[in-house]
N, C-alpha and C positions, 0 to 999 in steps of 0.2 A: 193548671192546678199545681204542678210541680214548682213553677216559678213563684206562685203565691206562698207556697209552703216554705220555699227557700228564703223569701223576703221576710216572712214571719219569724223564721228561725234566726235570721240575722239580727232582727230587731230585738228578739229575746236575749241574744248573746250580748248585744250592746247594752241593753238595760241591766243585765246581770253584772256587767263590768262596772257600770256606774253605781249600782246599788251597793256594791261592796267597797266603794271608795270611802276612806275614813272620814268621819265627821269630827269637827272640833269637840274636845272633851266636855266643855261646859254647856253644850247646846241641850235645851229642854226638848223632850220627845224626839231624840235623834233618829228613830226609825221612821217617824212621819216626815221629818225634814229630808231624810235620805230618799224616801219614796218620791217626794215632790221633786227633789233635785235630780234624781235619776230620770224621771219622766221628762223634765225640761231638757236635760242634756241629750237624752235619746232622741227626742223630737228635733232638737237643734241639729244633731248629727245627721239624721235622715233628711232633714231639710237641706242641709249642705250638699248632700249627694244629689237630691232632686234638682236643686238650684243649679248645680254645676252641669247637669244634663239639660238645663234650659226648660224644665217642666214648671216649677213654681217657686216663688221666693219664700225665704224663711218667714218673713213677717206675715205673709198671706196664710201660711199654715197655722201659725199661732193665733192669728185673728179669727180663723174659722173655729178653733177650739174655744176661744174667749167668748164668741157670740152665743154659744150654747148656754152660757150662764146669764144672758141678758134677762132683765125683769121688766114688767109693765108697771106703770104708775098706779099702785094700789093704795087707796086711802084706808084708814082704820078709824077706830073710835076717837083717837086723839089728834090725828094728823090728816090733813087733806093734801094729797100728793097729785100733782099735775105736771104733764110735759107741755112746754110751750117754747117760744123763742123770744130772746131779747136782742133786738137789732139783727135778726137773722141767725143768731147763734142758738142752738138748742140748749135749753135749761130744764132741769127738773126742780120744781118748787115743793118745799115741805112747809106747810102753813099750819101752826097749832090751831085747834078748834076752840079751845077754852078762851073765854073772854078775859081781857087784861085791862086793868085800869090805867096802865101806862104803855108806852111804846116798847116793843121787844128788841132784843139784840138780834143781829143777823150774822150768819156765817156763809161766806162764799167758798165753795169747795171745788178744787180742780183735781181731776183724777190723774194718776200716773200711767205709765205704759211706754216709756222711751219715745214718746211722741208718735208712735206707730201703732199702738194697741190701746184698747180700753174704752170705757164709756161710763157715764154715771149710771147706766143701766145694769152694770154688773151687780150681782147680788151682794157682794161684800161692801160696795160703796153705798148701795141703797140702804143696807143695814146700818152702816155707820152714820149716814146723814139723817136717817129716820131717828136713830138713837140720839143724835145731837139735838134735833128739834124737840124731842120729847123731854130730854134731861134738862136742857137750858131754857125751855119754853121759847125757842128762838125760831126765826124764819131762816131756813137753809136754802141756798141757791146752789145747785150742782150744775156745773157748766161743762158742756161738750165742745170740742173743737175739731176741725177737719184734720185728718191724720196724714202723716208722711208715709210713704214717699210721694203719694199723689199730690199732697199739699205740703210743700217744704217750708222751712223758715223763710219769712216770718209769718206765714199764714196762720198757723195755730195760735200764735201770740196775738195776732190781730183779731182773731175770732173772740178770744177771751176778753181782750181789752174792750171790744165793742159791747159785749154783754155786761161787763162791769160798769162801763160808762153809762149805759142805759139804766142799770139798777141804782146807781148812786144819785140819780136825779131826785130833787126834792119831792116832786109829785109822785114818783114811783115809790119812794120810801114811805111817804105818807099813805099811799094806797094800801101798802102791805103792813102798815102799823109798825114800821121799823124806826128805832131811835138812831138818828144819823151819827151820834157820838159813840155808838157801841157796835161797830162793824168790824169783823175779822175776816181776813182772807187766808185760806189754808190750802195745802196741797201735799201730796206725797210723791216722792221720786221726781219724775219730770213735771208732775203737777206742782211740786214744790219749787221747781225752777221757774215756772210761769208765775206762781204766787209771789216769789221774791222780786222778779222783774217788774210785775205790775205794781207791787208796793213801792218800789223805787220811782216808778213813773208817776203814780197818783200823788204820792207825798211831795213830789217836787214840781208838779204842774199846777199852776194857778187856775187852770181851766176847771180842775176838779175842786169844787167848793167843799164837798164832803170827803173827808179823809178816813183812813183806817185807824181804828184804835189799836189794832193788833194784827200780827201775822203769825201763822203757825206752820212750820216747815217740818215735814216728816221724812226722814232719810232722803233729803233733796239732792239733786244733781246741781251743783253750783259753779262748775267750771269744766271746760274740756281743753284747757291749756296744757296741763301736765297730767298725763295719764299713767304716771309711774310714782304716784304718791305711795307712802308706806302701806296704806290700806289696799291700794291696787296690787301691790306686790304680795302682801300677806294673803289676800283672798282672791288671787287671780283665777283660781279654779272653783270659786263659789264658797259656800253653797248658794243655790238659787240663782245668783247672777254672776256667772263667770265673766272675766274681763273681756275676752275675745268676743263673746256673744253680745255683751253690752255695747262694745264699740261697733260691731257690725250693724246692730239694730239702730243705735244712735246716729250713725253716719247717714242713714237714710233721711234724717231730718234736714241734712245739709245738701247732700248730693248722692246720686246713684253711682258715682265714679268710684270704682274699686280701688283706684290709686290712693284716694283719700283714706279709705279703710286701712290699707297696708301702711300708710304713713302714720296713722294714729296708733296702730298696734306697735310700731317702732318708736313712737313718741317723737317723731320729727316732722310733724305736720304744721307747726306754726310758722308763719312767714317771717322773713328777715326783719321787717319793720315792727316786730312785736316785743323786742327785748325790754322796752320800758314798762311793759305790762307784767313781766315775770315776777317782780317784787310783790305784786298783789296776790300771787298764788304760791309764794315761796314757803313751802312747808317747814323749812329749817328755822324760820323765824316765827311762823304762825301756829305751828302745832304745839300743844302742850308736851313737855319733856317726856312724859310716860308713854306717849304714842310714837315718839321718834325711834325708840329702842336702839337697835344697832344699825339702822339705815343711814346711809351717807347721801347727802343731797347732791344730785347731779342735775345741772340746768338742762332743760329740754333743748335738743338740737334744732336750731332754726333752719328752715329750708328755703332756698332760692327758687324752688320749683312750686311752692305753694301758691295756688291761685284762688284762694278762698278768703276774700277780705272780711266776710262775715265772722270769721274766727276771732277777729279783734273786737267784736261787738259785745258790749255788756248786756245786750238784749238776748244774747245766746249764753253767756257765762256771767251770772250775776256777781261773781267775785271780782270781775273786772270793773265794777263800778268804782268811781273815785271816792275818796273820803268825803268830798263835798256832797256827792250824790247820796251817801249813806247818812248824812247828818240828820235827816228828817225821818229816819226809819222809826216806826212806832214800837210799842211793846212787842217783844219777839220771843217765840218759843221754838226751839229746835230739838228734834229727837233724832238721835243717831243710834246705829246698831253696830256692835263690835264686829260681827262676821259679815261685813258689807264693804265692797270696794269703794262705796261713796262715803264711808265714815268720815274721812279726813276733810271732805268738802264742807260738811257741817261744822266740824271743829274749827276750821280756819275762818269761816264766816263769823262764828261766835267770837273768836279772838279779835277780828277786825272791828266788830260792833262794840265790844267791851273796851277796846282801846280808844274808841270815840266817846266813851262814857254812857253808852246805851245800856238799858236794863234788858238782860237776856236770860231767860229760863232755859235750862238744858236738862234733858233726861237722856242718859246713855244706857242702853239695854245691853248688858254684858253678854247675855246669851241670845241676843237678837240677830235676825237675818233680814236681808233686804226683802221688801214687799210683804212682810208678815201680816200687814193689815188686809191683804188680799186673801188671806187664808183664815177667815173667821166664820165661814159657813160650811155646812156639810157638803161634800165629803172631805174637803181640804181644810180641816179645822186644826189650828195651832193655838195652844194656850198663850204663847207669846204675842200673837196677834191681838188677843183679847186684852192682855195687859197693856199693850201699846194704846189700844182704843181707850182704856180707862184712864191712862195718864194724860192723854190728849184731852179728853172730855173734862177731867178734873181741872186742868190748867184753864181751859175756856171758862169753866164755871167760876173759877176764882178771879179771873182777870177781865171778863167781858161783862 
């Protein structure tokens, strides 16, 4: 009993320490963001202790909490919601009930969670996809994928590709009443990574007869080559997504080797043969001037000890795609948040696409934080999450 009381007291002290950490001045509802941030960091700290004792991994604890928020496929008066599989990959379908004289648009949505957490079953994603189907009178396909570290790269990507390939077949689109010229693929965070990669693959592969009209990327992870971009430095302590925690979780998608995690934290994880790729993620040339501020570009240190050839793969870092691979990218929407370590990934991707003459729409949320879309349901409700949802839906309505 005394031990439990001691542990509880320690957790309270840690939580109190984090709750009094200063928030950026322009954040809306700072007390709510502070509570969520403190809860995440306290959980992460406790997980670190238990993981070091060999009890349970950090991602397993977070996954347990996340699963409490899972929903069932509940239909309503406007939408039929069903869980099924496409080529073995779980999907949740949102099919409008009202009759239509013409084929509908479709949105494929891929959830975030650093490749180790999450599902389309989460209430925030169910709410978003249901809203999308209702507002756009669209068929929405939410895709799940097997999670790391049990299923590491490229398994999650292969799962989503398999589902997308199935859906894009003429007979499947016809069965669901989908217009093959009005399909968008979307995703947030690591889901944005997968959406961008699959866009590059589908648009450049003759095997796919039906292409995407658009892609929508919400605070996406687009590279893991340079983990000391200005946004990583400015927001290394969060809120919501601290740099160290993001690297620890993200590394599980590649390897369980702690040496890789340490190397990525030091930003010397890229192998010697990767120097030719650094120009594709060089923030000194790709970031708009107002985001460079007083930061001085330092090239990542290349390591002769790196034994992870997948780090060179554009199927892990979409920003490593060549200009020729990006030539066929469709209409693109990118949403970035100011207080987010991933902010500069999105900004650099926008620059590369615009340099190639592509039409890119961009919303930057000055008071935004990472994963805000995940906090749109009680009790973790943030107004900024609802504003992001509205901007995303508005763009889809105007462009799809």
